[in-house]
C-alpha positions as CSV (number, residue, x, y, z in Angstrom):
1,M,-175.6,-104.4,107.4
2,C,-171.9,-103.7,107.2
3,M,-170.8,-100.0,107.1
4,E,-169.2,-99.7,103.7
5,S,-166.5,-97.2,104.8
6,A,-164.9,-99.6,107.3
7,P,-162.0,-101.8,106.4
8,L,-163.0,-105.4,107.1
9,M,-161.0,-108.1,109.0
10,S,-159.5,-110.8,106.8
11,D,-161.5,-113.6,108.3
12,A,-163.7,-115.8,106.0
13,P,-167.1,-114.3,105.1
14,F,-170.0,-115.0,107.4
15,N,-172.6,-117.5,106.5
16,L,-175.4,-116.4,108.8
17,S,-178.3,-118.8,109.2
18,W,-181.1,-116.4,110.1
19,P,-183.6,-115.6,108.8
20,P,-184.1,-118.7,106.8
21,R,-185.9,-118.3,103.5
22,R,-188.7,-120.7,104.3
23,V,-190.0,-122.9,107.2
24,V,-192.7,-125.5,107.1
25,V,-195.0,-125.2,110.1
26,V,-197.1,-128.2,111.0
27,L,-200.0,-127.3,113.3
28,C,-201.5,-130.0,115.4
29,G,-204.8,-130.2,117.3
30,G,-204.4,-128.9,120.9
31,V,-205.5,-125.9,123.0
32,A,-202.0,-124.5,122.7
33,I,-202.5,-124.0,119.0
34,I,-203.5,-120.4,120.0
35,K,-199.9,-119.8,121.3
36,A,-198.5,-121.5,118.2
37,L,-200.2,-118.8,116.0
38,E,-198.1,-116.2,117.8
39,V,-194.9,-118.1,116.7
40,I,-196.1,-117.8,113.1
41,R,-196.7,-114.1,113.5
42,R,-193.2,-113.6,114.9
43,L,-191.6,-115.6,112.1
44,R,-193.3,-113.5,109.5
45,D,-192.2,-110.3,111.4
46,E,-188.6,-111.6,111.1
47,G,-189.0,-112.1,107.3
48,V,-189.4,-115.9,107.3
49,A,-191.7,-117.3,104.7
50,V,-194.0,-119.8,106.3
51,T,-195.7,-122.8,104.6
52,P,-198.5,-124.0,107.0
53,I,-199.7,-127.6,107.1
54,M,-202.8,-128.3,109.3
55,T,-203.8,-131.7,110.6
56,A,-207.5,-132.6,110.7
57,S,-207.6,-132.1,114.4
58,A,-205.9,-128.7,114.1
59,Q,-208.7,-127.6,111.8
60,R,-211.2,-128.3,114.6
61,F,-209.5,-125.8,116.9
62,V,-208.8,-122.9,114.4
63,S,-209.9,-122.0,111.0
64,P,-207.5,-122.5,108.1
65,L,-208.5,-119.1,106.9
66,L,-207.1,-117.6,110.0
67,V,-203.8,-119.5,109.6
68,Q,-203.7,-118.5,105.9
69,A,-204.0,-114.8,106.9
70,L,-201.3,-115.0,109.6
71,A,-198.9,-117.0,107.4
72,D,-199.7,-115.1,104.2
73,A,-199.7,-118.5,102.4
74,S,-202.2,-121.2,101.5
75,V,-202.8,-123.9,104.1
76,E,-201.8,-127.4,103.0
77,R,-204.3,-129.9,104.4
78,E,-204.8,-133.0,102.2
79,L,-202.5,-135.9,101.4
80,F,-204.8,-137.1,98.6
81,D,-205.2,-133.8,96.9
82,A,-205.1,-134.6,93.2
83,A,-203.6,-131.3,92.0
84,S,-200.9,-131.2,94.7
85,E,-200.0,-134.9,94.6
86,Q,-199.6,-134.7,90.8
87,R,-196.4,-132.9,91.7
88,M,-195.7,-135.2,94.7
89,G,-196.8,-132.5,97.1
90,H,-195.9,-134.2,100.4
91,I,-192.3,-134.4,99.1
92,R,-192.1,-131.1,97.3
93,L,-193.3,-129.1,100.4
94,T,-190.2,-129.8,102.4
95,R,-187.5,-130.0,99.7
96,D,-186.3,-126.4,99.8
97,A,-187.4,-125.7,103.4
98,A,-184.8,-124.8,106.0
99,A,-186.7,-126.6,108.7
100,I,-190.0,-128.1,109.8
101,L,-191.5,-126.8,113.0
102,V,-194.3,-129.0,114.5
103,M,-196.5,-127.3,117.1
104,P,-198.1,-127.9,119.5
105,T,-196.8,-131.4,119.2
106,T,-199.4,-133.6,120.8
107,A,-198.8,-137.0,122.4
108,D,-200.6,-138.6,119.4
109,M,-198.4,-136.8,116.9
110,M,-195.2,-137.8,118.8
111,A,-196.3,-141.5,118.8
112,R,-197.1,-141.4,115.1
113,L,-193.7,-139.8,114.2
114,A,-191.8,-142.2,116.5
115,Q,-193.5,-145.1,114.5
116,G,-192.6,-143.6,111.2
117,R,-196.3,-143.3,110.2
118,A,-197.2,-141.4,107.0
119,D,-200.9,-141.6,106.8
120,D,-201.7,-137.9,106.4
121,L,-200.0,-134.9,104.8
122,A,-198.2,-133.8,108.0
123,T,-196.6,-137.1,108.9
124,A,-195.8,-137.9,105.2
125,A,-194.1,-134.5,104.8
126,I,-192.1,-134.9,108.0
127,L,-191.0,-138.5,107.0
128,A,-189.8,-137.2,103.6
129,A,-188.0,-134.2,105.1
130,Q,-184.3,-133.8,104.6
131,C,-184.0,-130.7,106.9
132,P,-184.1,-130.3,110.7
133,V,-187.4,-131.2,112.3
134,V,-188.2,-129.2,115.5
135,L,-191.0,-130.4,117.8
136,A,-192.6,-128.1,120.4
137,P,-194.7,-130.5,122.6
138,A,-197.7,-129.3,124.7
139,M,-199.9,-131.7,126.6
140,N,-201.3,-132.7,130.1
141,P,-198.4,-133.3,132.6
142,A,-199.5,-136.9,133.1
143,M,-199.4,-137.5,129.4
144,W,-196.0,-135.9,129.1
145,S,-194.6,-138.1,131.9
146,A,-196.3,-141.3,130.8
147,P,-193.9,-144.1,129.9
148,P,-195.0,-144.4,126.3
149,T,-194.4,-140.7,125.7
150,R,-191.0,-140.9,127.4
151,R,-190.1,-143.8,125.1
152,N,-191.3,-141.8,122.1
153,V,-189.2,-138.8,123.1
154,T,-186.1,-141.0,123.3
155,T,-186.9,-142.6,119.9
156,L,-187.4,-139.2,118.2
157,Q,-184.2,-137.8,119.7
158,Q,-182.3,-140.8,118.4
159,D,-183.8,-140.2,115.0
160,G,-182.4,-136.6,115.1
161,R,-185.6,-134.8,115.9
162,I,-185.1,-131.7,118.1
163,I,-187.5,-131.5,121.0
164,I,-188.1,-128.3,122.9
165,P,-188.9,-129.2,126.5
166,P,-192.4,-128.0,127.5
167,A,-192.6,-125.4,130.2
168,R,-193.8,-126.0,133.8
169,G,-197.0,-124.2,135.0
170,M,-200.8,-124.2,135.1
171,M,-202.4,-126.0,132.3
172,A,-205.7,-125.3,130.5
173,C,-207.1,-128.4,132.2
174,G,-206.5,-126.9,135.7
175,E,-203.6,-129.1,136.6
176,E,-200.1,-127.9,137.2
177,G,-196.9,-129.4,136.0
178,E,-194.6,-129.8,133.0
179,G,-196.4,-129.7,129.7
180,R,-197.1,-126.0,128.8
181,F,-196.3,-124.8,125.4
182,P,-193.0,-122.7,125.5
183,E,-193.1,-119.0,125.0
184,A,-193.0,-117.9,121.4
185,Q,-189.6,-116.4,121.6
186,E,-188.1,-119.5,123.1
187,V,-189.6,-121.6,120.2
188,I,-188.0,-119.2,117.7
189,E,-184.6,-119.3,119.5
190,E,-184.6,-123.1,119.4
191,L,-185.5,-123.1,115.7
192,R,-182.7,-120.6,115.2
193,A,-180.3,-122.9,117.1
194,A,-181.3,-125.9,115.0
195,L,-180.2,-124.0,111.9
196,T,-176.9,-122.7,113.3
197,P,-173.7,-124.4,112.3
198,K,-172.1,-126.0,115.4
199,V,-168.8,-124.2,115.0
200,L,-168.3,-124.2,118.8
201,R,-169.3,-127.8,119.6
202,G,-167.4,-129.2,122.5
203,R,-166.3,-125.7,123.6
204,K,-167.0,-123.9,126.9
205,V,-167.8,-120.2,126.7
206,V,-168.1,-117.8,129.6
207,V,-170.2,-114.7,128.9
208,T,-170.7,-111.8,131.4
209,A,-173.8,-109.6,131.0
210,G,-175.8,-106.8,132.6
211,P,-174.9,-104.1,135.1
212,T,-173.3,-104.5,138.5
213,R,-174.4,-102.6,141.6
214,E,-172.2,-101.0,144.2
215,W,-174.2,-100.1,147.3
216,L,-173.9,-96.7,149.1
217,D,-176.4,-97.9,151.8
218,P,-179.2,-100.5,152.0
219,V,-181.4,-98.5,149.6
220,R,-179.0,-96.7,147.2
221,F,-176.4,-98.0,144.7
222,I,-174.2,-96.9,141.9
223,S,-175.0,-98.7,138.6
224,N,-175.8,-98.0,134.9
225,P,-178.7,-98.5,132.5
226,S,-177.5,-101.8,131.0
227,S,-180.3,-104.3,130.5
228,G,-178.1,-107.3,129.8
229,A,-179.8,-107.8,126.4
230,M,-176.5,-107.9,124.4
231,G,-174.9,-110.3,126.8
232,V,-177.9,-112.6,126.7
233,A,-177.9,-112.5,122.9
234,V,-174.2,-113.4,122.9
235,A,-174.9,-116.3,125.3
236,Q,-177.8,-117.6,123.1
237,A,-175.7,-117.3,119.9
238,A,-172.8,-119.3,121.5
239,R,-175.2,-122.0,122.7
240,A,-176.8,-122.2,119.2
241,A,-173.3,-122.7,117.9
242,G,-172.9,-125.8,120.1
243,A,-171.0,-124.4,123.0
244,H,-171.6,-125.1,126.7
245,V,-172.3,-121.6,127.9
246,V,-172.0,-120.1,131.4
247,L,-173.7,-116.7,131.7
248,I,-172.5,-114.7,134.6
249,H,-174.9,-111.8,135.0
250,G,-175.7,-108.9,137.2
251,P,-179.3,-107.7,137.8
252,L,-181.0,-108.0,134.4
253,T,-184.1,-106.4,133.1
254,V,-184.4,-109.0,130.3
255,A,-185.5,-112.6,130.7
256,L,-182.8,-115.3,131.4
257,P,-182.3,-117.5,128.3
258,A,-183.5,-121.1,128.4
259,G,-181.0,-123.9,128.3
260,I,-178.0,-121.9,129.5
261,E,-176.2,-122.3,132.9
262,T,-176.4,-119.0,134.8
263,V,-174.6,-117.5,137.7
264,A,-176.2,-114.5,139.3
265,V,-173.9,-111.8,140.9
266,E,-174.4,-108.3,142.1
267,S,-171.1,-106.4,142.5
268,A,-168.0,-106.2,140.3
269,R,-166.0,-108.2,142.9
270,D,-168.7,-110.9,142.9
271,M,-168.4,-111.1,139.1
272,A,-164.6,-111.2,139.2
273,V,-164.7,-114.2,141.6
274,A,-167.3,-116.0,139.4
275,V,-165.3,-115.5,136.2
276,E,-162.1,-116.8,137.9
277,G,-164.0,-119.8,139.1
278,Q,-165.1,-120.7,135.5
279,A,-161.9,-119.8,133.7
280,P,-159.7,-122.8,134.2
281,D,-161.7,-125.2,131.9
282,S,-163.1,-122.6,129.5
283,D,-162.1,-121.8,125.9
284,I,-163.6,-118.4,125.3
285,G,-164.4,-115.5,127.7
286,I,-166.7,-112.8,126.3
287,F,-167.0,-109.8,128.6
288,V,-170.2,-107.9,127.7
289,A,-171.2,-106.8,131.2
290,A,-171.2,-103.1,132.0
291,V,-169.2,-103.4,135.2
292,S,-169.0,-100.5,137.6
293,D,-165.5,-99.1,137.6
294,F,-165.7,-97.9,141.2
295,R,-167.4,-98.8,144.5
296,V,-168.1,-96.8,147.6
297,A,-165.1,-96.9,150.0
298,D,-167.4,-96.8,153.1
299,P,-170.9,-98.2,152.4
300,K,-173.3,-97.6,155.3
301,G,-175.2,-100.3,157.1
302,A,-178.2,-98.1,157.6
303,K,-180.0,-95.7,155.3
304,M,-178.4,-92.3,155.2
305,A,-180.7,-89.4,156.1
306,R,-180.8,-86.5,153.6
307,S,-179.1,-84.3,156.3
308,D,-176.3,-86.9,156.8
309,H,-175.1,-87.1,153.2
310,P,-171.3,-86.7,152.8
311,E,-169.9,-83.7,151.1
312,V,-167.5,-86.0,149.1
313,L,-168.2,-89.6,148.2
314,A,-165.0,-91.6,148.5
315,L,-164.7,-94.3,145.8
316,V,-162.4,-97.3,145.4
317,E,-161.4,-98.8,142.1
318,N,-163.1,-102.1,141.3
319,P,-161.2,-105.1,139.8
320,D,-160.9,-104.8,136.0
321,I,-162.1,-108.3,135.0
322,L,-160.9,-108.2,131.3
323,A,-157.5,-106.9,132.3
324,M,-157.2,-109.5,135.0
325,A,-158.1,-112.2,132.5
326,G,-155.4,-110.9,130.1
327,K,-152.7,-110.6,132.8
328,K,-153.4,-114.1,134.1
329,N,-153.9,-115.5,130.6
330,W,-157.4,-116.9,131.3
331,F,-159.2,-118.3,128.3
332,K,-157.7,-119.1,124.9
333,L,-159.7,-116.3,123.4
334,R,-160.7,-113.1,125.2
335,I,-163.3,-110.7,123.8
336,G,-164.1,-107.4,125.5
337,F,-166.8,-104.8,125.0
338,A,-166.4,-101.0,125.1
339,A,-169.4,-98.7,125.2
340,Q,-168.4,-95.4,123.6
341,T,-170.2,-92.2,122.4
342,E,-167.4,-91.2,119.9
343,D,-164.1,-92.5,118.4
344,V,-165.4,-96.0,118.9
345,A,-162.8,-97.9,116.9
346,E,-159.8,-96.0,118.2
347,K,-160.9,-96.3,121.9
348,A,-161.7,-100.0,121.4
349,T,-158.3,-100.7,119.9
350,E,-156.5,-99.0,122.8
351,K,-158.6,-101.1,125.2
352,C,-157.8,-104.2,123.3
353,R,-154.0,-103.6,123.5
354,R,-154.0,-102.3,127.1
355,K,-156.0,-105.2,128.5
356,Q,-154.4,-108.0,126.4
357,A,-157.7,-109.0,124.8
358,H,-157.8,-110.7,121.4
359,L,-160.8,-108.7,120.2
360,V,-162.8,-105.8,121.5
361,A,-166.3,-104.9,120.3
362,G,-166.8,-101.2,120.5
363,N,-170.5,-100.4,120.7
364,Q,-172.0,-97.1,120.0
365,V,-174.3,-95.8,122.7
366,G,-176.8,-92.9,122.4
367,A,-179.1,-91.8,119.6
368,G,-181.2,-95.0,119.7
369,L,-178.3,-97.4,120.0
370,G,-176.8,-99.3,122.9
371,F,-178.5,-99.4,126.3
372,G,-182.1,-100.3,126.6
373,V,-182.9,-100.5,122.8
374,G,-183.1,-103.5,120.5
375,A,-180.5,-102.4,117.9
376,N,-176.8,-101.8,118.2
377,R,-173.8,-101.0,116.1
378,L,-170.5,-102.8,116.7
379,E,-166.9,-102.0,115.5
380,V,-164.9,-105.1,116.3
381,V,-161.1,-104.5,116.5
382,D,-158.0,-106.5,117.2
383,R,-154.7,-105.4,118.7
384,E,-153.5,-104.2,115.2
385,G,-156.6,-101.9,115.0
386,T,-158.2,-103.9,112.1
387,V,-161.9,-103.1,112.1
388,S,-165.0,-104.9,111.1
389,A,-168.1,-102.8,111.4
390,W,-171.6,-104.2,111.7
391,G,-175.0,-102.6,112.1
392,P,-177.2,-101.0,113.1
393,E,-178.7,-104.4,113.6
394,D,-180.7,-106.3,116.2
395,K,-178.5,-107.6,119.0
396,R,-179.2,-111.2,118.4
397,G,-177.9,-110.8,114.8
398,L,-174.8,-109.0,115.9
399,A,-174.2,-111.7,118.5
400,E,-174.3,-114.4,115.8
401,R,-171.7,-112.5,113.8
402,L,-169.5,-112.1,116.8
403,I,-169.7,-115.8,117.6
404,A,-168.9,-116.8,114.0
405,L,-165.8,-114.5,114.2
406,A,-164.8,-115.9,117.6
407,A,-164.9,-119.5,116.3
408,Q,-162.6,-118.4,113.4
409,R,-160.2,-116.6,115.7
410,L,-160.1,-119.5,118.2
411,E,-159.2,-121.9,115.4
412,R,-156.4,-119.5,114.2
413,I,-155.0,-119.2,117.8
414,E,-154.9,-123.0,118.2
415,E,-153.3,-123.6,114.8
416,A,-150.6,-121.0,115.7
417,G,-149.9,-122.7,119.0
418,A,-149.8,-126.3,117.6
């Protein structure tokens, strides 16, 4: 939600892809169908209308009544249903759907889809679909690695199907390996990526995230309460937009995102070195990390006793990574973040000018916003002080807005330099 009182930047309006109006979910017969039900629940929580289709084998694992209750929609089951097929149901089901999500995709379902079979409602609907089809496989590790399955994966990918790699771990059969159904949030993120315009395809984006730590002694450090959630969300949004993303992160309290190259660091100096190493072949740098401004001048090699604490703690200024990037002209587009409790836009604009950034996202902290919470409010400014205000909104949604704006600004910069 945009704050109505804020003057907006002149960039083209955003065409955000999430949440989609409707997704068709095809449920297949496998033990992992229990985890697939959690995906349906989360989709509904995010406001997505779900049209469920169940194969005959799926109905042997869970009741259609249960799926109907979770999806808040009737379950489609039969290809040869007279009432439905009078209106060409297997075609109608997918015509206005944003995507089809097939889960847990069994080895048999993959084989049938690779062959172009259409002998039940699920396969006929998928074959007739004109929207993205996302498959979330789950099966025994030996079945996943079997040559016929590998050939089917290749065929399906060549056909434009999007396949979420199964996770590695202990299976229901007692064997361990690659074949577990992915976590629900990962499935939703891949679905979201499938629906995101690839405005950064072929680009490399570096994102910093999380806090840094500056040690006083082996058991104490200076840091801040950043979880890294906003930086991770920005990295996910950039990947969804087609970019190759490198996430340089301090100690996070949120899970690392799947499918993204990560570089773990601890101190501000470590992060500066990592950013410098990635900068030469990168297009965009987005500096979300809450980097410690100072470090201890004389960290101790052994734990300080209570009686030995110094009267004054001498500090040394850490490298300012965003300012360094501006001074050395790293990245075609530089975007900083500024956590503020008041005068957000004014302070963000001053930071943008002083550190030679192209954009700075001022984020409000406190009162249920910012650190450690799911929602945030951003006031994005350029050097002229032009403001675009977004939120309060969940961090992933804000990240999608920021990446859309970044793609527009990068195109503008390149056109001006041509």
